[in-house]
TORPA-4810 file (N, C-alpha, C, O; in nm, 3 decimals):
<nodes>
NODE_1_-4.367_2.387_-2.668_-4.256_2.295_-2.684_-4.230_2.233_-2.546_-4.229_2.302_-2.444_M
NODE_2_-4.208_2.102_-2.545_-4.178_2.032_-2.421_-4.025_2.002_-2.415_-3.963_1.957_-2.511_T
NODE_3_-3.974_2.028_-2.301_-3.832_2.004_-2.274_-3.818_1.860_-2.215_-3.876_1.829_-2.111_T
NODE_4_-3.741_1.775_-2.284_-3.724_1.637_-2.238_-3.603_1.632_-2.147_-3.494_1.673_-2.186_R
NODE_5_-3.623_1.580_-2.025_-3.519_1.579_-1.920_-3.478_1.436_-1.888_-3.560_1.351_-1.855_V
NODE_6_-3.351_1.413_-1.897_-3.293_1.285_-1.851_-3.239_1.308_-1.712_-3.163_1.402_-1.691_A
NODE_7_-3.274_1.227_-1.617_-3.226_1.240_-1.474_-3.132_1.129_-1.445_-3.174_1.013_-1.439_I
NODE_8_-3.000_1.158_-1.426_-2.901_1.061_-1.391_-2.890_1.060_-1.236_-2.874_1.166_-1.175_V
NODE_9_-2.899_0.946_-1.178_-2.909_0.933_-1.033_-3.052_0.948_-0.991_-3.081_0.978_-0.875_G
NODE_10_-3.144_0.926_-1.084_-3.289_0.942_-1.063_-3.347_0.845_-0.970_-3.462_0.862_-0.929_G
NODE_11_-3.275_0.740_-0.931_-3.326_0.643_-0.838_-3.284_0.673_-0.692_-3.327_0.605_-0.599_T
NODE_12_-3.199_0.775_-0.674_-3.151_0.816_-0.542_-3.246_0.914_-0.476_-3.352_0.948_-0.529_G
NODE_13_-3.205_0.960_-0.357_-3.292_1.054_-0.284_-3.313_1.183_-0.353_-3.428_1.223_-0.372_K
NODE_14_-3.206_1.255_-0.395_-3.218_1.377_-0.463_-3.276_1.359_-0.599_-3.359_1.440_-0.641_L
NODE_15_-3.234_1.252_-0.671_-3.290_1.224_-0.801_-3.439_1.201_-0.801_-3.510_1.239_-0.894_G
NODE_16_-3.487_1.139_-0.698_-3.634_1.119_-0.683_-3.713_1.246_-0.670_-3.820_1.262_-0.729_G
NODE_17_-3.656_1.339_-0.590_-3.716_1.468_-0.572_-3.716_1.546_-0.707_-3.815_1.606_-0.747_V
NODE_18_-3.603_1.542_-0.773_-3.595_1.607_-0.904_-3.697_1.554_-1.003_-3.758_1.629_-1.078_I
NODE_19_-3.714_1.421_-1.001_-3.809_1.356_-1.089_-3.948_1.407_-1.058_-4.023_1.437_-1.151_R
NODE_20_-3.987_1.419_-0.932_-4.119_1.462_-0.896_-4.141_1.608_-0.943_-4.247_1.644_-0.993_E
NODE_21_-4.034_1.691_-0.924_-4.054_1.831_-0.966_-4.067_1.843_-1.115_-4.151_1.919_-1.163_V
NODE_22_-3.989_1.771_-1.188_-3.993_1.775_-1.338_-4.129_1.726_-1.384_-4.190_1.790_-1.470_V
NODE_23_-4.178_1.616_-1.329_-4.306_1.560_-1.369_-4.425_1.649_-1.340_-4.529_1.642_-1.406_E
NODE_24_-4.406_1.736_-1.237_-4.511_1.829_-1.202_-4.510_1.965_-1.274_-4.596_2.049_-1.250_G
NODE_25_-4.414_1.985_-1.361_-4.399_2.109_-1.432_-4.450_2.106_-1.574_-4.415_2.018_-1.652_E
NODE_26_-4.533_2.203_-1.606_-4.580_2.212_-1.749_-4.457_2.244_-1.835_-4.367_2.320_-1.798_D
NODE_27_-4.460_2.180_-1.954_-4.352_2.210_-2.048_-4.229_2.123_-2.033_-4.134_2.135_-2.110_G
NODE_28_-4.234_2.032_-1.933_-4.118_1.943_-1.908_-4.172_1.798_-1.903_-4.284_1.773_-1.860_Y
NODE_29_-4.089_1.706_-1.947_-4.124_1.564_-1.932_-3.995_1.486_-1.902_-3.888_1.524_-1.950_E
NODE_30_-4.004_1.381_-1.826_-3.889_1.299_-1.796_-3.874_1.202_-1.914_-3.962_1.121_-1.943_V
NODE_31_-3.758_1.212_-1.982_-3.731_1.124_-2.096_-3.669_0.996_-2.055_-3.690_0.893_-2.119_S
NODE_32_-3.590_0.999_-1.945_-3.525_0.879_-1.895_-3.479_0.904_-1.754_-3.447_1.016_-1.715_S
NODE_33_-3.476_0.794_-1.677_-3.424_0.794_-1.541_-3.313_0.693_-1.534_-3.337_0.573_-1.552_V
NODE_34_-3.192_0.737_-1.507_-3.077_0.643_-1.505_-3.030_0.624_-1.362_-3.018_0.718_-1.284_L
NODE_35_-3.006_0.502_-1.332_-2.948_0.465_-1.194_-2.815_0.402_-1.222_-2.766_0.397_-1.335_G
NODE_36_-2.757_0.351_-1.112_-2.622_0.289_-1.122_-2.630_0.172_-1.220_-2.722_0.091_-1.212_S
NODE_37_-2.537_0.162_-1.309_-2.539_0.055_-1.406_-2.610_0.090_-1.536_-2.604_0.015_-1.633_G
NODE_38_-2.677_0.202_-1.537_-2.754_0.238_-1.661_-2.655_0.271_-1.770_-2.544_0.319_-1.744_S
NODE_39_-2.697_0.245_-1.893_-2.619_0.285_-2.012_-2.638_0.434_-2.041_-2.751_0.482_-2.050_D
NODE_40_-2.527_0.506_-2.056_-2.543_0.651_-2.082_-2.602_0.681_-2.216_-2.634_0.796_-2.245_L
NODE_41_-2.620_0.579_-2.302_-2.694_0.595_-2.426_-2.836_0.635_-2.403_-2.903_0.687_-2.492_A
NODE_42_-2.885_0.610_-2.279_-3.023_0.644_-2.246_-3.040_0.796_-2.238_-3.153_0.843_-2.224_E
NODE_43_-2.934_0.872_-2.246_-2.945_1.016_-2.255_-2.990_1.065_-2.384_-3.040_1.177_-2.394_L
NODE_44_-2.974_0.982_-2.489_-3.015_1.020_-2.626_-3.163_1.061_-2.627_-3.249_0.995_-2.569_D
NODE_45_-3.187_1.174_-2.697_-3.320_1.224_-2.713_-3.355_1.330_-2.607_-3.460_1.395_-2.617_G
NODE_46_-3.268_1.346_-2.506_-3.299_1.445_-2.402_-3.254_1.589_-2.452_-3.162_1.606_-2.533_A
NODE_47_-3.326_1.687_-2.398_-3.289_1.825_-2.422_-3.200_1.880_-2.309_-3.124_1.975_-2.325_D
NODE_48_-3.216_1.812_-2.193_-3.140_1.856_-2.075_-3.113_1.730_-1.994_-3.197_1.641_-1.981_L
NODE_49_-2.987_1.726_-1.938_-2.953_1.625_-1.841_-2.937_1.687_-1.706_-2.863_1.784_-1.691_V
NODE_50_-3.004_1.634_-1.609_-2.985_1.673_-1.470_-2.906_1.556_-1.399_-2.952_1.442_-1.390_I
NODE_51_-2.791_1.592_-1.352_-2.700_1.489_-1.296_-2.703_1.500_-1.144_-2.656_1.597_-1.084_D
NODE_52_-2.763_1.395_-1.084_-2.769_1.380_-0.936_-2.700_1.251_-0.897_-2.742_1.184_-0.802_A
NODE_53_-2.596_1.217_-0.967_-2.531_1.084_-0.949_-2.429_1.096_-0.835_-2.455_1.160_-0.734_S
NODE_54_-2.315_1.035_-0.853_-2.207_1.037_-0.755_-2.086_1.104_-0.812_-2.071_1.108_-0.934_T
NODE_55_-1.998_1.156_-0.728_-1.879_1.222_-0.778_-1.792_1.127_-0.869_-1.722_1.175_-0.960_P
NODE_56_-1.797_0.998_-0.845_-1.714_0.904_-0.923_-1.757_0.892_-1.066_-1.672_0.872_-1.153_A
NODE_57_-1.888_0.905_-1.095_-1.935_0.889_-1.231_-1.983_1.021_-1.295_-2.013_1.024_-1.414_V
NODE_58_-1.991_1.125_-1.218_-2.043_1.247_-1.264_-1.964_1.306_-1.386_-2.025_1.362_-1.478_S
NODE_59_-1.841_1.294_-1.386_-1.761_1.348_-1.500_-1.792_1.272_-1.627_-1.797_1.332_-1.734_I
NODE_60_-1.815_1.139_-1.618_-1.853_1.065_-1.735_-1.992_1.104_-1.785_-2.017_1.105_-1.906_D
NODE_61_-2.083_1.135_-1.691_-2.221_1.181_-1.727_-2.208_1.319_-1.798_-2.270_1.338_-1.902_V
NODE_62_-2.131_1.411_-1.748_-2.120_1.539_-1.806_-2.059_1.525_-1.947_-2.111_1.586_-2.040_V
NODE_63_-1.950_1.445_-1.966_-1.888_1.424_-2.091_-1.989_1.366_-2.193_-1.999_1.409_-2.307_R
NODE_64_-2.062_1.267_-2.145_-2.160_1.201_-2.235_-2.268_1.300_-2.283_-2.307_1.299_-2.399_A
NODE_65_-2.312_1.382_-2.193_-2.414_1.482_-2.228_-2.356_1.579_-2.332_-2.417_1.606_-2.435_A
NODE_66_-2.239_1.630_-2.301_-2.173_1.726_-2.391_-2.147_1.667_-2.529_-2.171_1.734_-2.629_I
NODE_67_-2.099_1.543_-2.536_-2.073_1.478_-2.663_-2.203_1.462_-2.741_-2.200_1.454_-2.863_E
NODE_68_-2.315_1.457_-2.675_-2.444_1.442_-2.743_-2.507_1.581_-2.777_-2.615_1.587_-2.836_R
NODE_69_-2.438_1.692_-2.738_-2.494_1.823_-2.755_-2.607_1.859_-2.666_-2.691_1.943_-2.700_G
NODE_70_-2.610_1.795_-2.547_-2.717_1.818_-2.454_-2.665_1.905_-2.336_-2.558_1.881_-2.279_I
NODE_71_-2.747_2.004_-2.305_-2.713_2.094_-2.189_-2.723_2.008_-2.060_-2.804_1.917_-2.051_N
NODE_72_-2.640_2.041_-1.964_-2.638_1.964_-1.839_-2.635_2.051_-1.718_-2.561_2.149_-1.710_V
NODE_73_-2.715_2.013_-1.624_-2.719_2.080_-1.492_-2.670_1.976_-1.391_-2.731_1.871_-1.376_L
NODE_74_-2.559_2.005_-1.320_-2.497_1.913_-1.232_-2.524_1.947_-1.086_-2.482_2.052_-1.036_V
NODE_75_-2.593_1.858_-1.021_-2.625_1.875_-0.876_-2.543_1.775_-0.793_-2.578_1.746_-0.678_G
NODE_76_-2.438_1.724_-0.848_-2.352_1.630_-0.776_-2.232_1.701_-0.718_-2.173_1.790_-0.780_T
NODE_77_-2.199_1.660_-0.600_-2.082_1.719_-0.528_-1.955_1.674_-0.596_-1.956_1.592_-0.687_S
NODE_78_-1.846_1.730_-0.550_-1.713_1.689_-0.600_-1.663_1.769_-0.717_-1.558_1.736_-0.772_G
NODE_79_-1.733_1.872_-0.757_-1.688_1.951_-0.872_-1.611_2.068_-0.828_-1.671_2.173_-0.805_W
NODE_80_-1.484_2.059_-0.815_-1.393_2.172_-0.776_-1.374_2.255_-0.904_-1.407_2.214_-1.015_S
NODE_81_-1.319_2.373_-0.880_-1.288_2.462_-0.993_-1.190_2.392_-1.089_-1.200_2.413_-1.210_N
NODE_82_-1.097_2.309_-1.040_-1.007_2.241_-1.128_-1.077_2.137_-1.213_-1.045_2.118_-1.330_E
NODE_83_-1.175_2.068_-1.151_-1.246_1.961_-1.224_-1.336_2.027_-1.334_-1.347_1.979_-1.446_R
NODE_84_-1.399_2.140_-1.293_-1.480_2.211_-1.397_-1.393_2.254_-1.517_-1.434_2.250_-1.633_I
NODE_85_-1.269_2.296_-1.481_-1.176_2.346_-1.590_-1.146_2.227_-1.690_-1.115_2.252_-1.806_A
NODE_86_-1.154_2.104_-1.646_-1.132_1.988_-1.734_-1.237_1.976_-1.841_-1.207_1.933_-1.952_L
NODE_87_-1.362_2.014_-1.811_-1.468_1.993_-1.908_-1.507_2.128_-1.981_-1.576_2.126_-2.083_V
NODE_88_-1.463_2.238_-1.927_-1.494_2.365_-1.992_-1.461_2.372_-2.139_-1.543_2.421_-2.217_R
NODE_89_-1.343_2.324_-2.183_-1.313_2.330_-2.330_-1.412_2.239_-2.408_-1.449_2.274_-2.520_P
NODE_90_-1.456_2.128_-2.354_-1.552_2.044_-2.419_-1.685_2.113_-2.433_-1.750_2.101_-2.537_L
NODE_91_-1.728_2.184_-2.333_-1.852_2.261_-2.340_-1.847_2.368_-2.444_-1.939_2.386_-2.523_V
NODE_92_-1.735_2.442_-2.441_-1.718_2.549_-2.540_-1.715_2.500_-2.681_-1.775_2.561_-2.770_D
NODE_93_-1.645_2.387_-2.703_-1.634_2.331_-2.838_-1.765_2.279_-2.886_-1.793_2.287_-3.005_A
NODE_94_-1.848_2.225_-2.797_-1.974_2.167_-2.834_-2.088_2.270_-2.845_-2.192_2.246_-2.906_A
NODE_95_-2.061_2.390_-2.782_-2.167_2.492_-2.784_-2.281_2.453_-2.696_-2.394_2.496_-2.720_G
NODE_96_-2.257_2.375_-2.600_-2.363_2.337_-2.501_-2.348_2.420_-2.376_-2.254_2.499_-2.365_T
NODE_97_-2.438_2.403_-2.283_-2.427_2.472_-2.156_-2.408_2.369_-2.042_-2.458_2.257_-2.048_G
NODE_98_-2.335_2.413_-1.941_-2.318_2.324_-1.822_-2.323_2.417_-1.700_-2.250_2.516_-1.691_A
NODE_99_-2.408_2.382_-1.607_-2.421_2.454_-1.480_-2.391_2.360_-1.365_-2.446_2.250_-1.359_V
NODE_100_-2.306_2.402_-1.276_-2.267_2.317_-1.159_-2.316_2.384_-1.033_-2.276_2.496_-0.999_F
NODE_101_-2.406_2.312_-0.964_-2.472_2.356_-0.842_-2.448_2.246_-0.734_-2.514_2.143_-0.736_I
NODE_102_-2.355_2.270_-0.643_-2.327_2.168_-0.544_-2.439_2.140_-0.447_-2.443_2.035_-0.382_P
NODE_103_-2.534_2.238_-0.439_-2.645_2.216_-0.340_-2.767_2.298_-0.393_-2.757_2.417_-0.424_N
NODE_104_-2.881_2.229_-0.402_-3.003_2.296_-0.450_-3.080_2.371_-0.340_-3.181_2.436_-0.368_F
NODE_105_-3.034_2.361_-0.221_-3.099_2.425_-0.106_-3.071_2.574_-0.101_-2.955_2.614_-0.094_S
NODE_106_-3.176_2.657_-0.104_-3.156_2.800_-0.099_-3.082_2.843_0.031_-2.999_2.934_0.029_L
NODE_107_-3.114_2.778_0.141_-3.045_2.817_0.266_-2.900_2.785_0.263_-2.819_2.857_0.322_G
NODE_108_-2.864_2.679_0.196_-2.721_2.638_0.182_-2.651_2.741_0.093_-2.544_2.790_0.130_S
NODE_109_-2.706_2.775_-0.016_-2.649_2.870_-0.107_-2.626_3.008_-0.033_-2.518_3.066_-0.040_V
NODE_110_-2.731_3.055_0.037_-2.720_3.177_0.111_-2.613_3.164_0.219_-2.534_3.256_0.238_V
NODE_111_-2.611_3.053_0.289_-2.512_3.033_0.392_-2.369_3.037_0.338_-2.282_3.097_0.401_G
NODE_112_-2.343_2.974_0.223_-2.213_2.978_0.159_-2.174_3.121_0.119_-2.060_3.165_0.137_S
NODE_113_-2.270_3.191_0.065_-2.242_3.331_0.023_-2.212_3.420_0.147_-2.122_3.503_0.143_A
NODE_114_-2.285_3.402_0.253_-2.258_3.477_0.376_-2.124_3.444_0.432_-2.053_3.533_0.479_L
NODE_115_-2.086_3.319_0.431_-1.955_3.278_0.481_-1.844_3.341_0.397_-1.744_3.383_0.454_A
NODE_116_-1.857_3.352_0.268_-1.758_3.416_0.179_-1.751_3.563_0.211_-1.642_3.620_0.216_A
NODE_117_-1.869_3.626_0.232_-1.871_3.774_0.257_-1.804_3.807_0.392_-1.739_3.910_0.408_A
NODE_118_-1.823_3.717_0.489_-1.765_3.740_0.623_-1.621_3.702_0.638_-1.551_3.751_0.726_A
NODE_119_-1.576_3.612_0.550_-1.442_3.557_0.557_-1.326_3.657_0.573_-1.236_3.628_0.651_A
NODE_120_-1.323_3.768_0.505_-1.211_3.861_0.521_-1.203_3.921_0.663_-1.100_3.979_0.697_P
NODE_121_-1.306_3.908_0.744_-1.311_3.978_0.874_-1.275_3.884_0.989_-1.274_3.925_1.104_F
NODE_122_-1.245_3.760_0.959_-1.215_3.661_1.066_-1.089_3.589_1.042_-1.072_3.537_0.933_F
NODE_123_-0.996_3.581_1.136_-0.869_3.523_1.118_-0.872_3.368_1.118_-0.777_3.304_1.072_P
NODE_124_-0.982_3.306_1.171_-0.991_3.165_1.186_-1.134_3.123_1.150_-1.231_3.183_1.197_S
NODE_125_-1.146_3.020_1.068_-1.283_2.975_1.026_-1.286_2.830_1.029_-1.191_2.765_0.985_I
NODE_126_-1.395_2.773_1.080_-1.417_2.630_1.082_-1.558_2.605_1.021_-1.658_2.671_1.052_E
NODE_127_-1.557_2.505_0.934_-1.689_2.464_0.876_-1.732_2.335_0.950_-1.661_2.235_0.951_I
NODE_128_-1.850_2.341_1.012_-1.901_2.227_1.087_-2.035_2.191_1.023_-2.120_2.277_1.001_V
NODE_129_-2.051_2.066_0.994_-2.177_2.020_0.932_-2.225_1.889_0.995_-2.145_1.813_1.050_E
NODE_130_-2.351_1.867_0.988_-2.415_1.746_1.040_-2.508_1.692_0.937_-2.577_1.769_0.870_A
NODE_131_-2.511_1.560_0.919_-2.596_1.497_0.820_-2.659_1.368_0.871_-2.622_1.314_0.975_H
NODE_132_-2.758_1.320_0.793_-2.818_1.188_0.827_-2.706_1.081_0.813_-2.604_1.102_0.748_R
NODE_133_-2.729_0.970_0.875_-2.628_0.858_0.878_-2.600_0.802_0.739_-2.491_0.752_0.713_E
NODE_134_-2.699_0.811_0.651_-2.685_0.753_0.518_-2.614_0.850_0.418_-2.598_0.814_0.302_T
NODE_135_-2.574_0.966_0.461_-2.506_1.061_0.372_-2.383_0.999_0.316_-2.301_0.947_0.392_K
NODE_136_-2.364_1.000_0.182_-2.253_0.931_0.117_-2.125_1.004_0.120_-2.022_0.941_0.143_V
NODE_137_-2.122_1.134_0.098_-1.995_1.208_0.095_-1.970_1.290_0.222_-2.061_1.358_0.270_D
NODE_138_-1.851_1.284_0.274_-1.815_1.363_0.386_-1.670_1.394_0.378_-1.589_1.301_0.370_S
NODE_139_-1.632_1.516_0.378_-1.717_1.637_0.386_-1.805_1.649_0.263_-1.772_1.599_0.156_P
NODE_140_-1.916_1.714_0.279_-2.010_1.729_0.168_-1.955_1.822_0.061_-1.864_1.901_0.086_S
NODE_141_-2.010_1.813_-0.057_-1.971_1.902_-0.164_-2.004_2.044_-0.131_-1.936_2.135_-0.180_G
NODE_142_-2.105_2.069_-0.051_-2.138_2.205_-0.007_-2.030_2.261_0.083_-1.993_2.377_0.070_T
NODE_143_-1.977_2.178_0.176_-1.876_2.223_0.259_-1.747_2.251_0.181_-1.679_2.350_0.208_A
NODE_144_-1.714_2.166_0.087_-1.596_2.189_0.002_-1.613_2.316_-0.078_-1.518_2.394_-0.087_V
NODE_145_-1.731_2.342_-0.138_-1.750_2.458_-0.216_-1.749_2.582_-0.127_-1.699_2.686_-0.169_R
NODE_146_-1.802_2.575_-0.008_-1.798_2.686_0.086_-1.658_2.723_0.121_-1.624_2.841_0.129_T
NODE_147_-1.573_2.618_0.144_-1.429_2.639_0.176_-1.361_2.708_0.056_-1.279_2.798_0.075_A
NODE_148_-1.395_2.667_-0.066_-1.336_2.733_-0.182_-1.375_2.879_-0.191_-1.293_2.963_-0.227_E
NODE_149_-1.505_2.911_-0.156_-1.545_3.049_-0.166_-1.479_3.135_-0.055_-1.445_3.251_-0.076_L
NODE_150_-1.463_3.071_0.065_-1.394_3.140_0.173_-1.249_3.170_0.138_-1.200_3.280_0.161_I
NODE_151_-1.180_3.067_0.080_-1.044_3.085_0.040_-1.027_3.194_-0.065_-0.934_3.274_-0.057_A
NODE_152_-1.120_3.199_-0.164_-1.112_3.301_-0.266_-1.136_3.441_-0.200_-1.069_3.537_-0.236_A
NODE_153_-1.229_3.451_-0.109_-1.262_3.576_-0.044_-1.142_3.621_0.041_-1.125_3.741_0.061_A
NODE_154_-1.059_3.532_0.091_-0.950_3.565_0.180_-0.817_3.595_0.105_-0.720_3.637_0.168_R
NODE_155_-0.812_3.573_-0.025_-0.686_3.593_-0.100_-0.619_3.722_-0.072_-0.497_3.726_-0.062_E
NODE_156_-0.696_3.831_-0.059_-0.635_3.963_-0.038_-0.584_3.983_0.103_-0.496_4.067_0.124_K
NODE_157_-0.636_3.910_0.202_-0.600_3.929_0.341_-0.511_3.823_0.394_-0.461_3.834_0.506_V
NODE_158_-0.490_3.714_0.316_-0.408_3.601_0.361_-0.488_3.485_0.394_-0.610_3.493_0.407_G
NODE_159_-0.417_3.369_0.409_-0.494_3.240_0.432_-0.555_3.240_0.573_-0.513_3.311_0.665_P
NODE_160_-0.657_3.154_0.582_-0.726_3.130_0.709_-0.635_3.048_0.799_-0.573_2.952_0.754_V
NODE_161_-0.626_3.085_0.923_-0.548_3.005_1.021_-0.652_2.918_1.092_-0.753_2.969_1.140_Q
NODE_162_-0.627_2.784_1.100_-0.718_2.694_1.161_-0.641_2.592_1.243_-0.555_2.522_1.189_S
NODE_163_-0.670_2.581_1.374_-0.604_2.478_1.451_-0.652_2.336_1.422_-0.591_2.239_1.468_P
NODE_164_-0.761_2.325_1.345_-0.824_2.198_1.320_-0.808_2.158_1.173_-0.891_2.081_1.123_H
NODE_165_-0.708_2.207_1.103_-0.696_2.182_0.965_-0.690_2.036_0.920_-0.733_2.001_0.810_V
NODE_166_-0.635_1.954_1.009_-0.622_1.815_0.979_-0.737_1.726_1.029_-0.737_1.604_1.012_D
NODE_167_-0.832_1.791_1.090_-0.945_1.719_1.149_-1.039_1.664_1.040_-1.074_1.736_0.947_Q
NODE_168_-1.077_1.540_1.054_-1.173_1.476_0.954_-1.313_1.527_0.989_-1.335_1.581_1.098_R
NODE_169_-1.407_1.510_0.896_-1.545_1.541_0.918_-1.597_1.469_1.040_-1.562_1.354_1.067_A
NODE_170_-1.680_1.539_1.114_-1.736_1.473_1.236_-1.884_1.479_1.235_-1.949_1.430_1.328_R
</nodes>
């Protein structure tokens, strides 16, 4: 059986890599590649939607996939716990699956987990990141998710004290 994959944001940097990976895997085929301005009806016929779009449209992509009964893997930043809570009832009602991964990099995932594990032992934490000039979101979704993990890990010991709390991304 072949799994048909629709890639939203498939014309972007991450979407292009996802497309190459899917095309190179046995048992998977790209059913559609959606870019900005594409009609979400192009999701029809897919077994899985991989969302590599932008935070502004990602929620519409997820809703469209769920409404069609299609499982969705979200690789778009901007999905806070609160935002995920908005679509969770839709996922449950539809009986579909939704996975939210703010960063596909193994190093990034491990780094976030290590930051959360270390958080209770440090009274002050700063997240510093550097990106290519063309990076769209700042701070990145990975930095935001790491901050959420740190905050959750620190709930028992109290909030993080930071002298740079109002500092913008640099």
